[in-house]
N, C-alpha and C positions, 0 to 999 in steps of 0.2 A: 201552669206557667207560671215564672217568678215574676212580680211586679214589684218595681221600685217607681216612686215620684218622683218626678222629673219639676224642679222647684223652678220657679222665674229665674231665680240668682244665676243659680250654677248653668242654665238656656243660657243666661248672656253672656258669661264667661266663655262656653262655646267660643263666641268671635274672641280671636285674641287681640286686647286692647278696644276692643268694641268697634262696630261698624258706623264708619263715619260717610259713608254714602260717597265716600269719591274713588276713582277708581286706581287697583292699585294697592290697596285698603288689605288687611292683614286675613290671610283664609282662614274660615270656622274649622280648624281642625289642632287635634294637637291629640295628648293624652287624656281619657277621659274618668272620673272621678267612678268608682262602682255604683255611687248612688245615686248617679246621674240619669240613669236608662234601665230599662227592665231586659231581662236577657233570658232570651225563648227557651223554651222548653223543644230542642231539637222537631218533635212528632207531633207539637202543637203549632207550628209556624203552619199560616196558612200559603195557598198559591199566588193569591194577591191580595192586598192590599189596599185602599183610598186611603189616601191623602190631603182632609179638609183644609180650604182656606185660610180657615179662623187659627190654627196651628201655628201661623209664623212667629216665628221669635224676632225680626226685625228684615228692615228692607236695605240696601244696597243699592250703588248707581255703578258702573263699569265690572269690570273685572279682578277677580280676587286674583290673590299673588299665591302663585303654586297651583292653579285652579286650570285647566281645558275648559275651552269653550266648544260644547258635542253639541252641533246641531245647529247652533246660534240660540241655543234655548233651555242649556244646564249645562253648568259647571260642577267639573268635578275635580279632584287632586289625582289627578292619572299619572301612570307612569310618565309619560312623557313631560307631565308638566311640571313634578317635582319628584325630591324623598316620599320612601314608604311610609306610611301611615304607622307610629308606635299602635301598639295593640295591648288593651286588657285581659290578663283571663278572670272569666266570670265562675262563677263556681254556680255547680250543678253537675247533673250526672247522664253525659257526660260535660266537662266544663264545654265553653264556648269563648272565644277571642272576641272578643269587642274592638276596634277602629274608631274614635270619635271624627266625625268628618260632617259640617253641617252641609245639606242639601241649598245650591244656590240656585235658582230656579226663575225664569221670566215668569210675571204675574199674567199675561195674557196669552199664553199657550199653553193646550194641551200636553200632557205627555207623559209615557211610562218608561219606567226601568226594572229592569229585570237581570236578574244573573242568569248568567247562560255555561257556566263554567269555572272550575274544573267540579267535575262530580262528588271528590274527595276529600271535597273542601266543605261540602254542604250550606253553603252560604246565603245569608238572608241579608237584607238593607231593611232600615227601618228610620223614620223621620217621625217627627210630631209631637206632641204636649199629650200625654205621655208619648213615647214612640211606637209606630204600631208596627211589628215586623212580618215581612210576606217574602215570598221567593220575586213576587211582580212586586210595584208601587204603581200606582196610578196618579197621577195630580191633574184635573180638570182647572180652567181659565179662570182665574181668578179676578175679576173686574173689578175697577175699582180699591184696590187689595195695595198695589204699590206705593203706595203715598209719593215721598219727591223722589226716590227710585224706582228703577226700572227691575228688579230682581229683588223675590223674596227670598228668606233663607226660614231653614226647618232646622232643629237640632235634630240630630240624631247620630246613624253611620252604620258601619258595616259589621259585622258577627259570621264567623267562622268556626269549624271544628276544631281546625289547626293555622299557625298563621302561613299565611301563601299567596298567591296572585289570581286574584279574582275575575273573570270577564263580566263587565256587565255592558249591557245592550241596551240603548236608548232610542226611544221608535218615536214620533211625533211627524202628521201628516201622510203617512203612508212612506214614511222615509226612516233609514236605521243606519246606526255607526253601532260599534262596537269598542270599547277600551280595556285598559287592563290599570288594576287598582290593587298593588300590596297592601295586605293586611299584616304587618306583624313581618314582615319582611319582602324584601324587594324581587320583582319583575327583572325577568331578565332586561339588562344593559340600563336598571334604576339603580339608583342610591340607596343603601340601605335609610332605616328609622332613623331622627336624629339619636333619640337615645334608646336603648334595649326596649324591647316589648318586655312585660311580664311571663315567667313561665309557666 
């Protein structure tokens, strides 16, 4: 697996304009520098990874612009909330496409996020410091980690074999909800990325 260091300054730049702790602050999404996160070897991506509480890069309070709050515990840049994410082509064989999108999640509630389709995108989720990629990411309750805000922020994003529309399922406390996320191209009914994605 190709590994690249996630330096603190690059991670903090994920939050456009910084996290101010106010509602409707800028969303932690946008084009990712190729050196910001590791690009996984598809054959080496594990089924499940656990995301440590200590890997957060910031805390925020309130809803982030361009994000949908899912099940009251996680904010994601879904097709229902804003335009598709720009994707950067990652070197490798085969190449992968990475869309930078920080994970914003409640500090006190365990959750699991998993890729449920489509199969031809071979999607993976990766957050942390450095990002840990898997088909499914589990986050435990991080008591005492929220600081002045109720939401934790992790750097990372989504990877696919080509630009496409991922279906992600969020699970918590016996409940689940599925959402669509455009990686490098729009999901049906969604606006395209603000800037063209890498070829």
